[in-house]
C-alpha positions in Angstrom: 35.5 86.7 121.6 34.0 84.2 119.8 33.2 86.4 116.6 36.8 88.0 116.5 38.5 84.0 116.8 35.8 82.5 114.3 36.7 85.4 111.3 40.7 84.8 112.2 40.1 81.1 111.6 38.4 81.8 108.3 41.0 84.3 107.1 44.2 82.0 108.3 42.2 78.7 106.5 42.2 80.6 103.6 45.4 81.6 103.4 47.1 78.4 104.5 45.6 76.2 101.8 46.6 78.3 99.0 48.5 75.6 96.8 52.0 75.5 97.2 52.5 77.8 100.1 54.3 75.1 102.4 58.2 75.4 103.4 59.3 77.6 100.2 62.2 78.4 101.9 63.4 75.2 103.2 65.9 72.8 101.8 65.6 69.3 103.8 67.1 66.8 100.8 65.6 63.9 102.8 61.8 65.5 102.7 62.3 63.7 98.9 61.2 60.2 100.2 57.7 59.3 101.8 55.1 62.3 102.0 58.1 64.5 103.1 59.4 65.5 106.6 56.6 64.8 109.0 55.3 67.8 111.1 55.4 67.5 115.0 52.1 67.0 116.2 52.9 68.5 119.4 51.6 72.0 120.4 53.9 74.3 121.3 54.2 74.2 125.4 53.8 70.2 124.9 57.0 70.5 122.8 59.3 72.0 124.8 59.1 69.2 127.5 60.2 66.8 124.7 56.6 66.0 123.6 54.6 64.7 126.2 51.8 64.6 124.5 50.5 61.4 125.6 49.7 62.1 129.3 49.9 66.1 129.3 46.8 67.6 131.2 46.1 71.3 131.8 43.6 73.4 132.8 44.5 76.4 130.0 46.2 74.1 127.1 45.2 72.1 124.6 46.9 68.9 123.8 45.6 67.4 120.4 48.0 64.5 120.7 45.8 62.7 122.9 42.3 64.0 122.5 41.1 62.4 126.1 43.3 65.3 127.3 40.4 68.0 126.4 38.3 66.8 129.2 40.4 68.3 131.5 40.3 71.9 130.2 38.7 74.8 132.9 38.0 76.8 130.4 38.2 78.1 126.5 41.2 78.0 125.0 42.8 79.5 121.6 46.3 78.6 120.7 48.3 79.5 117.4 51.2 78.6 117.0 54.2 80.1 114.3 57.9 79.2 113.9 61.6 79.7 112.4 63.7 77.5 111.9 68.1 77.6 111.0 69.2 74.3 109.4 72.8 73.8 108.4 73.4 71.1 106.0 76.9 69.4 105.6 77.7 66.5 103.2 81.7 65.3 102.4 82.1 68.4 100.2 80.1 71.4 101.4 78.1 73.2 104.1 75.2 75.0 103.4 72.5 76.8 106.1 69.3 78.4 105.5 66.5 80.2 107.5 63.1 78.9 106.7 59.6 79.2 108.8 55.6 79.2 108.6 52.4 79.1 110.5 52.6 75.8 112.3 49.1 75.5 113.9 45.5 76.7 114.9 43.1 75.3 117.3 40.3 76.0 119.1 39.4 74.2 122.4 36.1 74.4 125.3 34.6 72.2 128.1 31.0 72.0 127.0 29.7 72.8 131.0 31.2 75.7 132.3 33.2 75.0 135.5 31.8 78.0 137.1 28.1 77.0 136.9 29.0 74.4 139.3 30.2 76.6 141.8 27.0 78.7 141.5 24.7 75.8 141.6 27.0 74.5 144.7 27.1 71.4 142.5 29.8 68.7 141.4 29.5 66.8 138.7 31.4 63.4 138.4 31.5 64.0 134.4 32.8 66.7 132.3 33.1 67.2 128.6 35.0 69.2 125.9 35.3 69.7 122.1 38.2 70.8 119.9 38.9 72.1 116.6 42.5 71.5 115.3 44.4 72.9 111.9 48.2 72.1 111.6 50.6 71.2 109.2 51.3 67.3 109.0 54.5 66.8 106.4 56.3 69.4 104.3 58.0 68.9 101.2 60.7 71.6 100.8 64.4 71.0 98.7 66.4 72.1 95.8 69.8 70.5 95.1 72.2 70.9 92.7 74.9 68.7 91.5 77.3 68.2 88.1 78.3 65.3 86.3 80.0 64.4 83.4 79.3 62.0 80.4 81.4 59.0 79.0 82.9 61.6 76.6 83.6 64.1 79.0 80.6 66.9 78.8 79.6 68.5 82.0 75.9 68.7 82.9 73.8 69.6 85.9 71.1 67.7 87.8 68.9 69.5 89.9 66.3 68.2 91.9 63.3 70.3 93.3 60.4 69.9 95.6 57.8 72.2 97.2 54.2 71.7 99.0 53.2 69.4 102.0 49.9 68.6 103.4 47.4 69.7 106.6 45.2 68.1 108.6 41.9 69.5 110.4 40.9 67.7 113.4 37.7 67.5 115.2 37.5 66.4 118.4 35.7 65.2 121.7 36.0 64.0 124.8 34.0 63.2 127.8 35.6 62.7 131.4 34.1 60.4 134.6 35.5 61.2 137.5 39.6 60.4 136.9 39.3 58.8 133.8 39.0 60.4 130.4 38.1 59.1 127.0 38.3 60.7 123.7 38.6 60.6 119.8 40.0 63.1 116.8 38.2 62.8 113.3 40.3 64.3 110.8 40.5 65.2 107.0 44.1 65.1 105.5 45.1 67.3 102.4 47.8 68.8 100.4 49.4 69.2 97.4 53.6 68.1 96.6 55.2 68.8 93.4 58.9 67.1 92.2 60.9 68.3 89.3 64.1 66.6 88.1 66.2 68.6 85.7 69.2 67.7 83.5 70.7 70.3 81.8 73.8 71.1 79.3 74.9 74.8 80.1 77.8 74.6 78.1 76.5 73.2 74.8 74.9 75.1 72.2 71.0 73.7 71.5 70.9 71.0 74.0 68.2 69.8 75.0 67.8 69.9 78.7 65.4 66.8 80.1 62.5 68.0 82.8 60.4 65.3 84.4 58.2 66.7 86.9 55.3 64.7 88.8 52.6 67.2 90.8 50.2 64.9 93.1 47.0 66.1 95.0 46.5 63.8 98.0 43.4 63.7 100.4 42.0 61.1 103.0 40.4 60.6 106.3 41.6 60.4 109.7 41.1 59.4 113.2 42.9 58.6 116.6 41.3 57.9 119.8 42.9 58.4 123.4 42.1 57.3 126.9 43.8 59.3 129.9 43.6 58.4 133.9 44.8 61.1 136.4 44.3 60.5 140.5 45.8 62.5 143.2 48.3 60.3 145.2 48.7 62.1 148.8 45.1 62.0 149.5 45.2 61.9 152.9 47.4 64.5 153.4 45.3 67.0 151.5 42.2 66.0 153.8 44.2 66.9 156.8 45.8 70.2 155.3 44.2 71.7 152.5 47.9 74.1 151.9 49.8 71.0 151.1 50.6 71.0 147.3 48.6 67.9 145.5 51.1 65.4 144.1 49.4 64.2 141.2 50.0 61.6 138.3 48.6 61.1 135.0 49.0 58.3 132.5 47.7 58.4 128.4 47.4 56.4 126.3 46.5 56.9 121.7 46.2 55.1 118.8 45.1 55.3 115.3 44.9 52.4 112.5 46.2 52.5 109.4 44.7 55.0 107.0 43.9 55.2 103.5 44.2 58.2 101.3 43.8 59.2 97.9 46.1 60.8 95.3 45.3 62.0 91.4 48.7 63.5 90.0 50.2 64.5 86.8 53.3 63.2 85.0 54.9 65.9 82.6 58.5 64.5 80.7 59.8 66.6 78.0 62.6 67.7 76.2 63.5 71.7 75.9 65.9 73.1 73.7 66.7 76.8 73.7 67.5 78.5 70.2 68.6 81.8 69.5 66.3 84.7 69.9 64.9 83.2 72.9 62.7 80.4 70.7 62.4 77.2 72.6 61.7 73.7 70.8 60.1 71.4 73.0 59.6 67.2 72.6 57.5 65.7 74.7 58.0 62.4 76.4 55.1 61.7 78.4 52.0 63.6 79.2 49.6 62.1 81.7 47.2 64.0 83.3 44.6 63.3 86.7 46.2 60.0 87.5 43.9 58.4 90.6 45.9 56.4 92.9 46.0 55.4 96.6 48.2 55.6 99.2 48.1 54.3 103.1 49.5 56.0 106.2 50.6 53.6 109.0 49.0 52.8 112.6 50.8 54.6 115.5 50.2 54.7 119.1 52.0 56.3 122.0 51.9 55.9 126.1 53.2 58.1 128.5 53.2 59.1 132.0 53.6 62.4 133.9 54.1 63.3 137.7 53.1 66.4 138.9 54.0 68.4 142.2 51.2 70.8 142.6 51.7 74.2 140.2 55.6 74.0 140.8 56.7 70.9 139.0 56.3 68.2 136.5 58.5 65.4 134.9 57.5 62.7 132.6 58.4 60.3 129.5 56.9 59.4 126.5 57.3 56.8 124.1 55.8 56.6 120.4 55.6 54.5 117.6 54.3 54.5 113.7 54.2 51.2 111.5 55.9 52.9 108.5 56.3 49.6 106.8 53.0 49.3 105.6 53.0 52.5 103.7 52.7 53.1 100.2 51.8 55.9 97.8 51.0 55.2 94.2 51.7 58.8 93.2 55.3 59.1 94.1 56.0 55.4 93.4 56.6 54.4 96.9 56.1 50.5 97.4 55.0 48.7 100.3 58.1 48.1 102.7 60.0 51.0 101.3 60.4 52.5 104.5 60.8 50.9 108.6 58.9 51.4 111.4 59.7 54.6 114.0 59.8 55.0 117.5 60.3 58.3 119.7 61.5 58.4 123.3 61.3 61.5 125.3 61.7 63.0 129.0 60.8 66.5 130.0 58.6 68.6 132.4 58.5 72.3 134.2 59.1 73.9 136.8 57.8 77.2 138.2 59.1 78.9 141.0 55.2 80.3 142.5 52.2 80.7 140.8 50.8 82.8 143.4 54.1 85.5 143.2 52.4 89.0 142.8 55.5 91.2 143.0 57.7 88.8 140.6 56.5 88.1 137.3 59.7 85.4 136.6 58.3 83.5 139.5 55.2 83.2 137.8 56.7 82.2 134.4 56.8 78.1 133.0 60.2 76.9 132.6 60.2 73.8 130.3 63.0 71.5 129.5 63.2 68.1 127.5 65.2 65.4 125.8 64.2 63.2 123.0 65.1 60.2 120.6 63.5 59.7 117.3 64.3 57.2 114.1 63.0 58.6 110.9 61.2 56.0 108.5 63.1 56.5 105.5 66.7 54.5 105.2 69.3 55.5 103.1 71.7 53.5 102.0 70.7 50.8 104.0 70.5 53.2 107.4 67.8 54.4 109.3 68.0 58.0 109.7 67.9 59.2 113.4 67.3 62.4 115.2 68.4 63.7 118.6 67.5 66.7 120.2 66.8 68.9 123.3 63.8 71.1 123.7 63.7 74.1 126.3 61.4 76.9 126.9 59.4 79.8 128.7 55.5 79.9 129.7 54.8 83.7 129.9 51.9 84.3 131.1 50.0 87.6 130.7 46.2 88.9 130.9 44.0 89.6 128.4 40.6 91.2 128.4 40.9 90.3 132.0 41.9 86.6 131.4 45.2 84.7 132.3 46.5 83.8 129.1 50.3 83.1 128.2 52.8 83.2 125.6 54.9 80.1 124.8 58.4 80.4 123.8 60.0 77.7 123.0 63.4 76.3 121.7 64.3 72.8 119.8 68.0 72.2 119.3 68.9 68.9 117.4 71.0 66.7 115.3 69.5 64.7 112.2 71.2 62.0 109.9 74.3 61.9 111.6 74.6 58.5 110.3 74.2 59.4 106.8 75.5 61.1 103.8 74.1 64.5 104.8 73.4 65.5 108.4 71.4 68.3 109.5 71.5 70.4 112.6 69.1 72.8 113.2 67.6 75.6 115.6 63.6 75.8 115.5 62.6 78.6 117.5 58.7 78.5 118.0 56.3 80.7 119.7 52.6 79.9 120.7 50.0 81.8 121.9 47.5 81.0 124.5 44.6 83.4 124.7 41.9 81.7 127.4 38.4 82.8 128.2 36.3 81.5 131.2 32.8 82.5 130.0 31.8 80.4 127.3 28.6 78.6 128.2 28.3 80.3 131.4 24.5 80.8 133.0 24.1 84.3 134.3 21.8 84.8 137.5 19.7 87.6 138.4 18.3 88.3 141.9 
């Protein structure tokens, strides 16, 4: 299994890093600002619960939001996620609907000491170690907007604004757990390419010059985040007297990262283009600058949350996250410090599982997940900060792969963004994540 996963990771890494492949079919006007639309850092299973990344822990699912969660894994987990999204954009004059989709993430995490070895050796250790590798989308730029305008003399012309590209992050995480307390850290590399183009074109005027302005830039930098998680059983006395009682557990988590710098190199290309008879083009270069070095800074963030678990049957939790986007700036696209606002996100969610031990009813073994959330966006339109409201729900469908129990996570995110701005957005996002589990890594074989 290790060989197949490694080959698959290499293939997908080569595909996903090809320049210009991020969100080509998307049309999100507000992705023009900042570094684009920010991707949800939660994997599919926690996203279905509104986004409980600060405190979620599970023996079979990966949670890269809080790296301390890796140390609660009981088996190796390999998770891949894709999505499809239907967006409806509306302004005062028109409504436009479209579909988009992409690969969202690849992740691999595993405990560095197999828990089965402790059973074989009849030894219970107080500490655990775990490691993770994650490749996921960080932001996306995708818009194509056209508008008609006219000069003072009545000549009509077309303004067209286009943007493509995005950024990704590759992370390496490690965690250590001592009894009920776990600490973890993610170290990552941010990379991406974005292109912005503005066009003014006089389609109905013969031999008129079209004005083309393009800005391309690559970004790269290092990222890090650290997390802490504490988990404890609330009904220890009841368990001591009756092992059949479901364990009531609570987990509390915190994660944070400081502001991190990134570097850019960008190109500015401003030309006038005139089409003559016979498909002959006459160009006049206004400005051409290549390989301009620039700098930028991403915001500090922190999040906190708590989740209550009633055995394997039920859970509910809350999550709060904030990011200090007022300190963000990017020389490549002219974003100055203070152009964006600080953000916050609040979510509540959980899951219900009727009977995970049921042998004759598959739907009793399914995770039924639910959640709601509110989020403010760093971008400000006409003095108003963009806001998003959404509900999430999904199914965690267990299946057997190579004699191991794994999970398929199908999720839905229904939301509204920017109702308080000139362009409002309604969206339905369908996510599919598949988690393959294997409990034989680092297993010590014994022979009699």
